[in-house]
C-alpha positions in Angstrom: 131.1 139.4 89.5 130.6 136.3 91.6 129.3 133.0 90.3 126.1 133.4 92.3 125.5 136.8 90.7 126.3 135.5 87.2 123.8 132.6 87.7 121.1 134.8 89.2 121.5 137.2 86.1 121.3 134.3 83.7 118.3 132.7 85.4 116.3 136.0 85.9 116.2 135.4 89.6 114.4 131.9 89.2 115.5 128.3 89.9 116.9 127.1 86.6 115.1 123.6 87.1 111.7 124.4 88.6 111.4 128.2 88.2 110.8 128.8 91.9 111.5 132.5 92.9 112.9 131.7 96.3 116.5 132.0 97.5 118.7 130.6 95.0 122.3 129.2 95.2 125.0 127.9 92.9 125.1 124.3 92.4 128.0 122.7 90.6 127.0 119.9 88.3 128.4 116.5 89.4 131.0 115.1 86.9 131.6 118.5 85.4 135.2 119.4 83.9 135.1 122.6 85.8 133.2 124.5 88.7 132.6 127.6 86.9 129.3 129.3 85.9 129.2 127.2 82.7 129.1 124.1 84.8 126.9 125.4 87.7 123.0 126.1 87.8 121.1 128.5 90.1 118.8 126.2 92.0 116.2 126.7 95.0 116.8 125.0 98.3 113.9 122.5 97.5 115.8 121.3 94.3 119.1 121.2 96.2 117.7 119.1 99.0 116.2 116.6 96.6 119.3 116.3 94.5 121.6 115.9 97.5 119.2 113.4 99.0 117.4 111.4 96.5 115.4 109.4 98.8 113.4 112.6 99.7 112.4 112.9 96.0 109.0 114.6 95.6 107.9 113.6 92.0 105.3 116.4 91.3 108.1 119.0 92.2 110.0 118.2 89.0 107.2 118.7 86.5 108.8 122.0 85.6 111.6 120.1 83.9 109.1 120.1 80.9 110.1 123.8 80.5 113.6 123.8 81.8 114.8 120.9 79.4 114.4 123.4 76.5 116.9 126.0 78.1 119.6 127.1 75.8 122.2 126.6 78.5 123.9 123.2 78.1 124.3 122.9 81.9 120.5 123.3 82.5 120.0 120.7 79.8 122.3 118.3 81.3 120.8 118.6 84.9 117.2 118.3 83.5 118.4 115.3 81.4 119.8 113.6 84.5 116.7 114.4 86.8 114.3 113.1 84.1 116.6 109.9 83.7 116.2 109.4 87.5 112.6 110.0 87.5 112.0 107.5 84.6 114.2 105.0 86.5 111.4 105.3 89.2 108.7 104.2 86.7 107.4 107.9 85.8 106.1 107.6 82.4 105.9 111.3 81.9 109.5 111.7 82.5 110.4 109.0 79.8 108.3 110.8 77.4 109.9 114.0 78.0 113.4 112.3 77.5 112.1 110.9 74.3 111.4 114.5 72.9 114.6 116.0 74.3 117.3 117.2 72.0 120.9 117.7 73.0 124.2 118.5 71.3 126.5 115.3 71.5 128.9 117.0 73.9 126.2 118.0 76.4 124.8 114.5 76.1 128.1 113.0 76.8 128.4 115.2 79.7 124.9 114.4 81.0 125.8 110.7 80.9 129.0 110.8 82.6 128.9 109.0 85.9 125.6 107.1 85.0 127.9 104.0 84.1 128.9 103.8 88.0 125.1 104.2 89.2 124.2 101.5 86.5 126.5 98.9 88.1 124.4 98.3 90.8 121.0 98.1 88.9 118.4 95.7 90.2 117.8 93.1 87.5 114.3 92.4 85.9 113.1 89.2 87.4 109.9 87.0 86.8 107.5 85.5 89.5 110.0 82.5 90.1 113.1 85.0 90.5 114.5 84.1 87.1 116.4 87.0 85.5 114.6 88.2 82.4 116.6 89.5 79.4 115.6 91.5 76.2 114.1 89.4 73.7 113.0 86.6 76.1 109.5 85.0 75.8 107.3 85.2 78.9 103.9 83.6 80.0 101.2 85.5 82.0 100.5 83.7 85.4 97.3 85.6 86.0 94.6 87.3 84.0 95.5 91.1 83.5 93.2 93.7 82.8 94.7 96.1 80.1 93.8 99.7 81.0 92.9 101.7 78.0 93.0 98.6 75.8 89.6 97.3 76.4 90.6 93.7 76.8 91.9 91.4 79.5 95.2 89.5 78.8 94.3 85.9 80.0 96.4 83.6 82.1 98.7 81.4 79.9 99.3 84.0 77.2 102.7 83.9 75.6 104.4 87.1 75.2 107.3 86.9 72.7 110.5 89.2 72.4 109.9 91.4 75.4 111.7 94.6 76.0 113.1 95.6 79.3 112.4 99.1 80.7 114.3 101.5 83.0 112.2 100.1 85.7 113.1 96.7 87.0 109.5 95.8 88.0 108.1 96.2 84.4 108.7 95.0 80.9 107.0 95.8 77.7 105.5 93.3 75.2 102.9 92.6 72.7 99.6 91.0 73.5 96.7 90.8 71.1 98.8 93.0 68.8 99.0 95.9 71.5 102.4 97.0 72.9 101.7 97.3 76.6 103.7 97.5 79.8 103.5 94.2 82.0 104.4 93.8 85.6 107.3 91.3 85.9 106.0 89.8 89.1 102.8 88.4 87.0 105.0 86.5 84.4 107.2 83.6 84.3 110.0 83.0 81.9 108.9 80.7 78.9 
């Protein structure tokens, strides 16, 4: 049997990432120790195009990862984890929520993280309104009033936020205002 035939049978003739039922092809997972069926997934042309050209990413196409992340196949888990990580890095909160729920064996998790260190080297730092680089644990001050959606209050200009946490998105930080943990836009803050 060819790899395509093995993968088609394993996938039930559906894309292993989005469940589309169109033409499927084998996709070898980057940073894999081999290029056999245990290290490949059956994916549709849409998934392949977006994986090979991340700048063409259509966020809603990847909502199906909420199902595929629970696959029994480690290779599918690895691909789901990597794509959720990429989406989370673009500020997609739902993707981070799924990552927080996802369980993987240690070996699969190490494989999923392989190569991410290279990608992290060119991460954009989180900076305040003056261009100062923010670090985990810094204190910041709000430079304008910000309405807290869902919180029912407005965070006033001049409010000090202590012990911030950085997020995967360099445009946002997390901090407590009025005892509520919220996400703040870094451009509306200045380092204290």
